[in-house]
LUMLO-315602 format. One record per residue (C-alpha): x, y, z; chain. Coordinates in Angstrom, 1 decimal. Example, Ala and Ser with C-alpha at 12.3 -4.5 7.8 and 13.67 -1.06 7.14 Angstrom:
% LUMLO-315602
(pt (12.3, -4.5, 7.8), 'A')
(pt (13.7, -1.1, 7.1), 'A')
END
This chain:
% LUMLO-315602
(pt (-10.3, 6.9, -24.4), 'A')
(pt (-9.2, 3.5, -23.1), 'A')
(pt (-5.9, 1.8, -23.2), 'A')
(pt (-7.2, -0.7, -25.8), 'A')
(pt (-8.4, 2.2, -28.0), 'A')
(pt (-5.0, 3.8, -28.1), 'A')
(pt (-2.9, 0.7, -28.3), 'A')
(pt (-1.5, -1.1, -31.4), 'A')
(pt (0.3, -4.4, -31.6), 'A')
(pt (3.5, -5.0, -29.6), 'A')
(pt (6.4, -4.6, -32.0), 'A')
(pt (9.1, -6.4, -29.9), 'A')
(pt (11.2, -3.2, -30.2), 'A')
(pt (11.2, -1.8, -26.6), 'A')
(pt (12.4, 1.6, -27.7), 'A')
(pt (9.6, 2.0, -30.2), 'A')
(pt (7.0, 0.5, -27.9), 'A')
(pt (7.9, 2.9, -25.1), 'A')
(pt (8.0, 5.8, -27.4), 'A')
(pt (4.5, 4.9, -28.7), 'A')
(pt (3.1, 4.6, -25.2), 'A')
(pt (4.6, 7.8, -24.0), 'A')
(pt (3.2, 9.7, -27.0), 'A')
(pt (0.0, 9.9, -25.0), 'A')
(pt (-0.1, 12.4, -22.1), 'A')
(pt (-2.4, 10.2, -20.1), 'A')
(pt (0.2, 7.3, -20.2), 'A')
(pt (3.0, 9.7, -19.1), 'A')
(pt (0.9, 10.7, -16.1), 'A')
(pt (0.0, 7.1, -15.5), 'A')
(pt (3.7, 6.1, -15.2), 'A')
(pt (4.5, 9.2, -13.1), 'A')
(pt (1.6, 8.4, -10.7), 'A')
(pt (2.4, 4.7, -10.7), 'A')
(pt (6.0, 5.4, -9.8), 'A')
(pt (5.0, 7.6, -6.8), 'A')
(pt (2.5, 5.0, -5.6), 'A')
(pt (5.0, 2.1, -5.9), 'A')
(pt (7.7, 3.9, -3.9), 'A')
(pt (5.2, 5.0, -1.2), 'A')
(pt (3.6, 1.5, -1.0), 'A')
(pt (6.9, -0.3, -0.9), 'A')
(pt (8.3, 1.7, 2.0), 'A')
(pt (5.2, 1.9, 4.2), 'A')
(pt (4.1, -1.6, 3.2), 'A')
(pt (7.4, -2.9, 4.6), 'A')
(pt (6.6, -1.5, 8.0), 'A')
(pt (3.0, -2.7, 7.8), 'A')
(pt (4.0, -6.3, 7.1), 'A')
(pt (6.8, -6.2, 9.7), 'A')
(pt (4.3, -5.0, 12.3), 'A')
(pt (1.8, -7.7, 11.3), 'A')
(pt (-0.9, -5.0, 10.5), 'A')
(pt (-1.9, -6.2, 7.1), 'A')
(pt (-5.5, -6.5, 8.2), 'A')
(pt (-5.4, -2.9, 9.3), 'A')
(pt (-3.9, -1.9, 6.0), 'A')
(pt (-6.7, -3.8, 4.2), 'A')
(pt (-9.3, -2.1, 6.3), 'A')
(pt (-7.9, 1.4, 5.6), 'A')
(pt (-7.8, 0.6, 1.9), 'A')
(pt (-11.4, -0.8, 1.9), 'A')
(pt (-12.9, 2.2, 3.8), 'A')
(pt (-11.6, 4.5, 1.0), 'A')
(pt (-14.6, 3.3, -0.9), 'A')
(pt (-17.3, 4.5, 1.5), 'A')
(pt (-15.4, 7.7, 1.9), 'A')
(pt (-15.5, 8.4, -1.8), 'A')
(pt (-19.2, 7.3, -1.9), 'A')
(pt (-20.1, 9.6, 1.0), 'A')
(pt (-18.3, 12.5, -0.6), 'A')
(pt (-20.1, 11.9, -3.9), 'A')
(pt (-23.4, 11.8, -2.0), 'A')
(pt (-22.6, 15.2, -0.4), 'A')
(pt (-21.6, 16.6, -3.8), 'A')
(pt (-18.0, 17.3, -2.9), 'A')
(pt (-14.7, 15.9, -4.3), 'A')
(pt (-14.1, 12.2, -3.6), 'A')
(pt (-10.6, 13.2, -2.4), 'A')
(pt (-12.1, 14.7, 0.8), 'A')
(pt (-13.9, 11.4, 1.4), 'A')
(pt (-10.8, 9.4, 0.9), 'A')
(pt (-8.8, 11.3, 3.5), 'A')
(pt (-11.7, 11.7, 6.0), 'A')
(pt (-12.5, 8.1, 6.1), 'A')
(pt (-9.0, 6.6, 5.9), 'A')
(pt (-7.5, 8.9, 8.5), 'A')
(pt (-10.7, 8.7, 10.7), 'A')
(pt (-10.6, 4.9, 10.6), 'A')
(pt (-6.9, 4.9, 11.5), 'A')
(pt (-7.6, 7.2, 14.5), 'A')
(pt (-10.4, 5.0, 15.7), 'A')
(pt (-8.3, 1.8, 15.5), 'A')
(pt (-5.4, 3.6, 17.3), 'A')
(pt (-7.5, 5.3, 20.0), 'A')
(pt (-9.4, 2.3, 21.4), 'A')
(pt (-7.5, 1.1, 24.5), 'A')
(pt (-6.2, -2.5, 24.6), 'A')
(pt (-6.2, -4.5, 27.8), 'A')
(pt (-4.2, -7.6, 28.6), 'A')
(pt (-1.5, -9.3, 26.7), 'A')
(pt (-3.4, -10.4, 23.6), 'A')
(pt (-3.4, -6.9, 22.0), 'A')
(pt (-3.2, -8.4, 18.5), 'A')
(pt (-6.5, -10.1, 18.8), 'A')
(pt (-8.1, -7.0, 20.2), 'A')
(pt (-6.8, -4.8, 17.4), 'A')
(pt (-8.1, -7.4, 14.8), 'A')
(pt (-11.5, -7.3, 16.4), 'A')
(pt (-11.6, -3.5, 16.5), 'A')
(pt (-10.3, -3.3, 12.9), 'A')
(pt (-12.9, -5.8, 11.6), 'A')
(pt (-15.7, -3.9, 13.4), 'A')
(pt (-14.7, -0.6, 11.9), 'A')
(pt (-14.3, -2.2, 8.4), 'A')
(pt (-17.8, -3.8, 8.5), 'A')
(pt (-19.5, -0.7, 9.7), 'A')
(pt (-17.9, 1.6, 7.2), 'A')
(pt (-18.4, -0.7, 4.3), 'A')
(pt (-22.1, -1.0, 5.2), 'A')
(pt (-22.2, 2.8, 5.3), 'A')
(pt (-20.7, 2.9, 1.8), 'A')
(pt (-23.5, 0.7, 0.4), 'A')
(pt (-26.0, 3.0, 2.1), 'A')
(pt (-24.4, 6.1, 0.5), 'A')
(pt (-24.7, 4.4, -2.9), 'A')
(pt (-28.4, 3.5, -2.2), 'A')
(pt (-29.1, 7.1, -1.2), 'A')
(pt (-27.3, 8.6, -4.2), 'A')
(pt (-29.7, 9.2, -7.1), 'A')
(pt (-27.1, 10.1, -9.7), 'A')
(pt (-25.1, 8.1, -12.2), 'A')
(pt (-23.0, 5.4, -10.6), 'A')
(pt (-20.7, 4.6, -13.5), 'A')
(pt (-17.7, 5.5, -11.4), 'A')
(pt (-18.2, 2.8, -8.8), 'A')
(pt (-15.7, 0.5, -10.5), 'A')
(pt (-13.1, 3.3, -10.5), 'A')
(pt (-13.7, 3.7, -6.7), 'A')
(pt (-13.0, 0.0, -6.1), 'A')
(pt (-10.4, -0.8, -8.8), 'A')
(pt (-9.1, 2.6, -9.7), 'A')
(pt (-7.9, 3.8, -13.1), 'A')
(pt (-4.6, 5.1, -14.2), 'A')
(pt (-6.4, 6.7, -17.2), 'A')
(pt (-7.3, 10.3, -17.2), 'A')
(pt (-4.8, 11.2, -14.4), 'A')
(pt (-4.0, 14.9, -14.6), 'A')
(pt (-0.8, 16.6, -13.9), 'A')
(pt (-2.4, 18.3, -10.8), 'A')
(pt (-3.3, 14.9, -9.4), 'A')
(pt (0.2, 13.6, -9.9), 'A')
(pt (1.6, 16.7, -8.1), 'A')
(pt (-0.8, 16.3, -5.2), 'A')
(pt (0.0, 12.6, -4.9), 'A')
(pt (3.8, 13.4, -5.0), 'A')
(pt (3.3, 16.0, -2.2), 'A')
(pt (1.4, 13.6, 0.0), 'A')
(pt (3.9, 10.8, -0.6), 'A')
(pt (6.8, 13.2, 0.2), 'A')
(pt (5.1, 14.1, 3.5), 'A')
(pt (4.5, 10.5, 4.5), 'A')
(pt (8.1, 9.5, 3.6), 'A')
(pt (9.5, 12.4, 5.7), 'A')
(pt (7.5, 11.3, 8.7), 'A')
(pt (8.7, 7.7, 8.3), 'A')
(pt (12.3, 8.9, 8.0), 'A')
(pt (11.9, 10.8, 11.3), 'A')
(pt (10.2, 8.0, 13.2), 'A')
(pt (11.7, 5.1, 11.3), 'A')
(pt (14.4, 4.0, 13.7), 'A')
(pt (12.3, 3.9, 16.9), 'A')
(pt (9.3, 2.6, 15.0), 'A')
(pt (11.5, -0.3, 13.8), 'A')
(pt (12.7, -1.0, 17.3), 'A')
(pt (9.1, -0.9, 18.6), 'A')
(pt (7.9, -3.2, 15.8), 'A')
(pt (10.5, -5.9, 16.4), 'A')
(pt (10.3, -6.0, 20.2), 'A')
(pt (7.7, -3.6, 21.7), 'A')
(pt (8.3, -4.8, 25.3), 'A')
(pt (12.0, -4.0, 25.2), 'A')
(pt (11.4, -0.8, 23.3), 'A')
(pt (8.9, 0.4, 26.0), 'A')
(pt (11.4, -0.6, 28.7), 'A')
(pt (14.0, 1.6, 27.1), 'A')
(pt (11.6, 4.6, 27.0), 'A')
(pt (10.4, 4.4, 23.4), 'A')
(pt (6.8, 5.7, 23.1), 'A')
(pt (5.5, 2.5, 21.6), 'A')
(pt (1.8, 3.5, 21.8), 'A')
(pt (2.3, 6.9, 20.3), 'A')
(pt (4.4, 5.5, 17.5), 'A')
(pt (1.7, 2.8, 16.8), 'A')
(pt (-1.0, 5.5, 16.5), 'A')
(pt (1.2, 7.8, 14.4), 'A')
(pt (2.0, 4.9, 12.0), 'A')
(pt (-1.7, 4.1, 11.6), 'A')
(pt (-2.4, 7.7, 10.7), 'A')
(pt (0.5, 7.8, 8.3), 'A')
(pt (-0.8, 4.6, 6.7), 'A')
(pt (-4.2, 6.1, 6.4), 'A')
(pt (-2.8, 9.2, 4.7), 'A')
(pt (-0.8, 7.0, 2.3), 'A')
(pt (-3.8, 4.8, 1.6), 'A')
(pt (-6.1, 7.8, 0.9), 'A')
(pt (-3.5, 9.4, -1.4), 'A')
(pt (-3.0, 6.3, -3.5), 'A')
(pt (-6.6, 5.0, -3.5), 'A')
(pt (-7.8, 7.8, -5.6), 'A')
(pt (-5.6, 6.5, -8.4), 'A')
(pt (-5.3, 2.8, -7.7), 'A')
(pt (-8.7, 2.2, -6.2), 'A')
(pt (-9.6, 0.9, -2.8), 'A')
(pt (-8.6, -2.7, -3.7), 'A')
(pt (-5.4, -2.4, -5.8), 'A')
(pt (-3.6, -0.2, -3.2), 'A')
(pt (-3.7, -3.1, -0.8), 'A')
(pt (-2.1, -5.4, -3.4), 'A')
(pt (0.8, -3.0, -3.7), 'A')
(pt (1.0, -2.5, 0.0), 'A')
(pt (1.3, -6.1, 1.1), 'A')
(pt (2.7, -8.3, -1.6), 'A')
(pt (5.9, -6.5, -2.6), 'A')
(pt (6.8, -5.9, 1.1), 'A')
(pt (6.0, -9.5, 2.0), 'A')
(pt (8.2, -10.8, -0.9), 'A')
(pt (11.0, -8.5, 0.2), 'A')
(pt (10.9, -9.8, 3.7), 'A')
(pt (11.1, -13.3, 2.4), 'A')
(pt (14.3, -12.4, 0.6), 'A')
(pt (16.2, -10.5, 3.3), 'A')
(pt (15.8, -9.6, 7.0), 'A')
(pt (17.8, -6.4, 6.7), 'A')
(pt (15.6, -3.3, 7.0), 'A')
(pt (17.3, -1.0, 4.5), 'A')
(pt (17.8, -3.7, 1.9), 'A')
(pt (14.2, -5.0, 2.5), 'A')
(pt (12.6, -1.6, 1.9), 'A')
(pt (14.7, -1.1, -1.2), 'A')
(pt (13.6, -4.5, -2.5), 'A')
(pt (10.0, -3.8, -1.7), 'A')
(pt (10.2, -0.6, -3.7), 'A')
(pt (12.0, -2.3, -6.6), 'A')
(pt (9.3, -5.1, -6.7), 'A')
(pt (6.5, -2.6, -6.5), 'A')
(pt (8.0, -0.5, -9.4), 'A')
(pt (8.5, -3.6, -11.5), 'A')
(pt (4.9, -4.7, -10.9), 'A')
(pt (3.5, -1.3, -11.6), 'A')
(pt (5.5, -0.5, -14.8), 'A')
(pt (5.0, -4.0, -16.3), 'A')
(pt (1.3, -3.9, -15.5), 'A')
(pt (0.9, -0.5, -17.2), 'A')
(pt (2.8, -1.7, -20.2), 'A')
(pt (0.9, -5.0, -20.6), 'A')
(pt (-2.4, -3.3, -20.0), 'A')
(pt (-1.7, -0.7, -22.7), 'A')
(pt (-1.3, -3.5, -25.3), 'A')
(pt (-4.3, -5.6, -24.1), 'A')
(pt (-8.0, -5.1, -23.7), 'A')
(pt (-8.0, -6.3, -20.1), 'A')
(pt (-8.1, -4.2, -16.9), 'A')
(pt (-4.8, -3.1, -15.3), 'A')
(pt (-6.0, -4.4, -11.9), 'A')
(pt (-5.7, -8.0, -13.0), 'A')
(pt (-2.1, -7.5, -14.1), 'A')
(pt (-1.1, -5.6, -10.9), 'A')
(pt (-2.4, -8.4, -8.6), 'A')
(pt (-1.2, -11.2, -10.8), 'A')
(pt (2.4, -9.9, -11.2), 'A')
(pt (2.6, -9.0, -7.5), 'A')
(pt (1.4, -12.5, -6.5), 'A')
(pt (3.9, -14.0, -8.9), 'A')
(pt (6.7, -12.1, -7.2), 'A')
(pt (5.5, -13.2, -3.8), 'A')
(pt (5.4, -16.8, -4.8), 'A')
(pt (8.8, -16.6, -6.3), 'A')
(pt (10.1, -15.1, -3.0), 'A')
(pt (8.8, -18.1, -1.2), 'A')
(pt (10.6, -20.4, -3.6), 'A')
(pt (13.9, -18.6, -2.9), 'A')
(pt (13.2, -18.7, 0.8), 'A')
(pt (12.5, -22.5, 0.8), 'A')
(pt (15.7, -23.1, -1.2), 'A')
(pt (17.7, -21.2, 1.3), 'A')
(pt (16.1, -23.0, 4.2), 'A')
(pt (16.9, -26.4, 2.6), 'A')
(pt (20.4, -25.4, 1.9), 'A')
(pt (20.9, -24.2, 5.5), 'A')
(pt (21.9, -20.8, 4.2), 'A')
(pt (19.8, -18.7, 6.6), 'A')
(pt (19.2, -18.4, 10.3), 'A')
(pt (15.8, -18.8, 11.8), 'A')
(pt (15.3, -15.1, 12.1), 'A')
(pt (16.3, -14.5, 8.5), 'A')
(pt (14.0, -17.2, 7.3), 'A')
(pt (11.1, -15.7, 9.2), 'A')
(pt (11.8, -12.3, 7.6), 'A')
(pt (12.5, -10.7, 11.0), 'A')
(pt (15.6, -8.6, 11.6), 'A')
(pt (18.3, -10.8, 13.1), 'A')
(pt (19.7, -10.3, 16.6), 'A')
(pt (23.1, -9.1, 15.1), 'A')
(pt (21.3, -6.0, 13.8), 'A')
(pt (20.5, -4.8, 17.2), 'A')
(pt (22.4, -1.8, 18.7), 'A')
(pt (22.1, -0.2, 22.1), 'A')
(pt (19.6, 2.4, 20.8), 'A')
(pt (17.6, 0.4, 18.2), 'A')
(pt (18.2, -1.3, 14.9), 'A')
(pt (20.4, -0.6, 11.9), 'A')
END
């Protein structure tokens, strides 16, 4: 069954329309899974954008595809491939030592190399696989249809584990993200935190990619978080806004896709992009009116948020 098969015309009565959508178990699970994905992507995406590691996030989402393809080739569940490749790629990116001051360029080079090699491996796995490849689109673009209650529970457990880790390391990670040199001078284990964050990002990507696909998870990781950082430099408010935007994008995309014959991926990326562009409009208006400081306009926590031990 597809969304278009189950849907009828929009009645303009929200209560009736929601009741109709949720009469189908697959739509209930879709909203449950989408909610978990949105919360997880909003929080971890905020840190990813702050740390300027969007390219790393894109790579980890992209390598979910060869991971699933390799698992399919071996005849095991695609879930194992998602986690093996996403976490493995995160460990490789984190483990290679950086020399000199331009560590950002070195990380980008390593990340691009890992992405190119693993994507090429994915195409090789598909070429070697002799079975039916009708699920390739789902590997790339995902599908909220056919999500089981067990999948939602596993996704919720993985999201809870990731959020607990972020809650534990959040304060020093924020300190190390804003000013790694000062953080290192004060004894913060910057390198360990960077590696741990990449692993956590890999786990989050693997958990969500099996539902959103290798490409859509990146749209939810980067655009709501980037929009939130355009709107406020405050960490707690920024993360909350990123989650709210991701939830609005996910829920509205599911609803519109239910009442249309078009794929949900188009609506997710379109609505997220619209929110991002709107945030830029708000930011430009604030800059012209002189209502923000340079740090706030740049989406970076302002100096007044500093404390002796980190950031608020």
